[in-house]
C-alpha positions in Angstrom: -27.4 -6.5 -12.6 -26.4 -7.6 -8.8 -24.9 -4.8 -6.7 -21.4 -4.9 -6.2 -19.8 -6.8 -2.8 -18.0 -4.3 -0.2 -14.1 -5.2 -0.2 -11.7 -3.7 1.7 -8.0 -2.3 0.4 -5.8 -1.7 3.7 -2.4 0.2 3.1 0.3 -0.4 5.8 3.2 2.0 6.2 6.2 1.0 7.6 5.8 2.9 11.2 3.2 0.0 11.5 5.5 -2.3 9.8 9.1 -1.4 12.7 7.1 -1.2 15.6 6.1 -4.7 16.5 3.4 -3.6 19.3 1.4 -1.2 16.4 1.7 -4.3 14.1 -0.1 -6.2 16.4 -2.0 -4.5 17.4 -3.5 -3.6 13.4 -3.1 -6.6 12.4 -6.0 -7.8 15.3 -8.2 -4.7 14.0 -7.6 -6.1 10.3 -8.1 -9.9 11.1 -11.9 -8.3 12.3 -12.9 -6.6 9.4 -15.7 -8.0 8.0 -16.7 -9.1 4.5 -13.9 -8.5 1.8 -10.4 -7.6 2.5 -6.5 -6.9 1.1 -3.5 -6.0 2.9 -1.0 -4.5 1.5 2.2 -3.7 3.1 5.7 -2.4 2.6 9.7 -3.0 4.7 10.0 -0.2 7.0 13.5 0.2 7.7 14.1 -4.0 8.2 15.6 -3.6 4.7 17.9 -0.6 5.0 19.1 -2.4 8.4 19.8 -5.3 6.8 21.5 -4.1 4.0 23.8 -1.9 5.7 24.4 -4.5 7.9 25.6 -6.8 4.9 27.9 -3.6 3.7 25.7 -1.8 1.6 24.7 2.0 1.0 20.9 2.5 0.4 20.3 5.2 -2.3 17.0 7.4 -2.1 16.0 9.5 -4.8 12.8 11.5 -3.7 11.9 9.1 -1.1 12.3 6.2 -3.8 15.4 3.3 -3.3 17.5 3.1 -6.2 17.5 -0.9 -5.8 20.7 -2.2 -7.9 21.0 -5.9 -7.4 22.9 -6.0 -4.7 20.1 -4.4 -2.8 17.4 -6.1 -5.3 18.5 -9.3 -3.1 17.7 -8.4 0.1 14.6 -6.5 -0.5 13.4 -9.2 -2.6 14.7 -11.8 0.9 13.0 -8.8 3.8 10.0 -7.7 1.9 8.4 -11.4 -0.1 10.1 -12.9 3.4 10.6 -12.1 6.7 7.9 -9.5 7.0 4.9 -10.7 4.9 4.9 -14.8 6.4 5.3 -13.4 9.7 1.8 -10.6 8.9 0.8 -13.8 7.7 1.1 -15.9 10.7 0.3 -13.2 12.5 -3.2 -13.5 10.6 -3.3 -16.6 11.2 -3.2 -16.2 14.7 -6.4 -13.9 14.5 -8.1 -16.6 12.6 -7.9 -14.4 9.2 -7.2 -17.3 6.4 -4.2 -15.0 5.0 -2.2 -16.3 1.6 1.3 -13.9 1.1 2.2 -13.2 -2.6 4.4 -11.0 -4.5 3.0 -9.9 -7.5 4.8 -13.0 -9.1 3.5 -15.7 -7.4 0.1 -16.7 -9.5 1.1 -13.3 -12.2 -0.9 -11.6 -9.7 1.2 -8.3 -10.4 3.0 -7.9 -13.8 4.6 -4.8 -14.1 7.8 -2.8 -16.5 11.0 -1.7 -15.2 11.6 1.5 -14.5 12.9 3.7 -17.8 13.3 7.2 -16.4 14.7 10.0 -18.5 17.1 10.8 -15.7 17.6 9.0 -13.1 18.5 4.6 -13.3 15.9 3.4 -10.2 17.7 0.5 -11.1 15.5 -3.0 -10.9 12.6 -0.7 -9.9 8.8 -1.5 -11.1 6.1 0.7 -12.8 2.5 -2.3 -12.6 1.1 -3.0 -16.1 -1.4 -5.3 -15.0 -3.3 -6.6 -11.9 -4.6 -10.9 -12.2 -8.2 -9.9 -11.3 -9.3 -13.5 -12.5 -7.2 -14.9 -10.1 -8.0 -12.9 -6.9 -11.4 -12.6 -7.8 -11.6 -16.3 -7.5 -9.3 -16.2 -4.0 -11.8 -13.6 -2.3 -14.5 -15.6 -2.9 -12.9 -18.2 -1.4 -12.5 -15.9 1.7 -8.6 -16.4 1.5 -7.6 -12.5 2.6 -4.9 -11.8 0.0 -1.7 -10.1 1.9 0.6 -8.6 -0.8 4.2 -6.9 -0.3 6.1 -4.6 -2.5 7.9 -6.9 -4.8 6.2 -7.6 -8.5 7.6 -9.1 -11.9 7.9 -8.6 -15.5 7.1 -11.6 -16.8 11.2 -12.3 -18.5 12.2 -13.9 -14.5 13.0 -10.9 -13.5 11.5 -9.6 -9.8 11.6 -5.4 -9.6 10.7 -3.6 -6.3 7.4 -1.8 -6.5 6.3 1.3 -4.6 3.7 -0.3 -1.9 1.2 2.8 -2.4 1.4 2.8 -6.2 0.8 -1.1 -5.5 -2.6 -0.6 -3.5 -3.6 1.9 -5.4 -3.8 -0.2 -9.4 -4.6 -3.2 -7.1 -8.0 -0.7 -6.0 -8.1 0.3 -9.1 -8.7 -2.7 -10.7 -11.1 -4.8 -8.2 -12.7 -1.3 -8.7 -14.3 -2.9 -12.0 -15.7 -6.7 -10.0 -15.7 -4.9 -6.3 -17.5 -1.6 -4.6 -13.8 -1.1 -2.9 -12.6 1.4 -0.2 -9.5 2.0 -0.2 -7.8 2.8 2.6 -3.9 4.5 4.4 -3.1 3.5 7.6 0.2 5.2 8.6 1.4 7.1 11.6 -0.3 10.7 11.6 -4.0 11.3 12.3 -4.9 11.9 8.4 -3.6 15.0 5.7 -2.5 17.6 7.9 -1.9 21.4 7.5 0.8 21.9 9.4 2.8 18.9 10.0 4.2 19.8 13.4 0.7 19.9 14.9 -2.2 16.1 14.5 -5.1 18.2 15.7 -4.8 19.8 12.1 -6.8 17.0 10.0 -8.1 18.3 6.9 -11.2 15.8 7.1 -12.7 15.8 3.6 -10.7 16.8 0.3 -12.2 16.9 -3.1 -11.1 17.8 -5.7 -11.2 21.4 -5.7 -10.3 21.6 -2.1 -7.0 19.3 -3.3 -6.4 22.2 -6.3 -6.7 25.5 -4.1 -4.6 23.7 -0.8 -1.9 22.7 -3.5 -1.8 26.0 -5.2 -1.6 27.5 -1.4 1.3 25.1 -0.7 -0.9 24.3 2.6 -0.1 21.1 2.5 3.0 19.4 3.0 5.4 18.2 -0.4 5.8 14.8 1.2 1.7 14.0 0.3 1.3 15.0 -3.2 2.6 11.8 -4.4 0.0 9.9 -2.5 -3.0 12.4 -2.4 -1.8 12.2 -7.0 -2.2 8.3 -6.5 -6.0 8.5 -4.6 -7.4 11.5 -6.9 -6.2 9.2 -10.0 -7.8 6.0 -8.2 -11.0 7.9 -7.2 -11.0 8.8 -11.2 -10.8 4.6 -12.3 -13.5 3.6 -10.2 -12.8 3.5 -6.8 -15.0 4.9 -3.8 -13.5 6.2 -1.2 -10.1 6.6 0.2 -9.2 7.2 3.7 -5.9 8.2 5.1 -5.3 8.0 9.3 -4.4 5.2 11.5 -5.5 2.5 12.2 -8.0 3.4 15.1 -9.9 4.0 11.8 -10.8 0.3 10.4 -12.7 -0.5 13.4 -14.2 3.0 14.1 -15.9 5.2 11.6 -16.0 8.2 14.2 -11.7 8.3 14.7 -10.7 11.2 12.8 -8.7 10.7 9.3 -8.7 12.1 6.1 -11.5 11.0 3.8 -11.2 11.4 -0.1 -14.2 11.5 -2.5 -15.3 13.2 -6.1 
């Protein structure tokens, strides 16, 4: 059996997207990553600003956006349009041959509309299948896929889908073909013991330590869903996950949180 090629999958958070200077530097760092790579982005505050400008009131429950028909139009326009294409254009300027995708393009990510027992999230999707065959072809032709947080149900309906989850599901699917390292880049230097102290980074987390820290409530509650997602990814073939600032992409000595089984 041949050794799998390494692949770096990177997800950027809204605070990078919302800061043009940070975004420019991130995309420069990302473009310098050698080998196969995939980028996933969310929407930052742009969708909220656009919604408010046309009289819509964004609704959030436990950090998840409620997406009615009017809000779906906004997030598709901002995520799959303005943000995605601006990122692709900047990567092209950095000599990185990127292509922007929603899940509907090439049937790359199929989802189902979320059916929650007590909350109507509206047009929100949960990922069901990734088209790894097409992705493999794109990657082997040195294309850099750039995914926004929009998927589809295969019946003509677009769905707003959590970008962290998209990154995780892509990493799991691609781990069958490649040696995948998943990188979550956001404004903090990693998972923190104290959310107010950026120097309190937990540099290495394995399942045993994670269980202990959760039991002791030593990790900020907002990080728990992301970390649960991370360990799910690791259990399904992803090699390693890093959480921290984007400097970790170009400097392996940058302090960050490394998650392994």
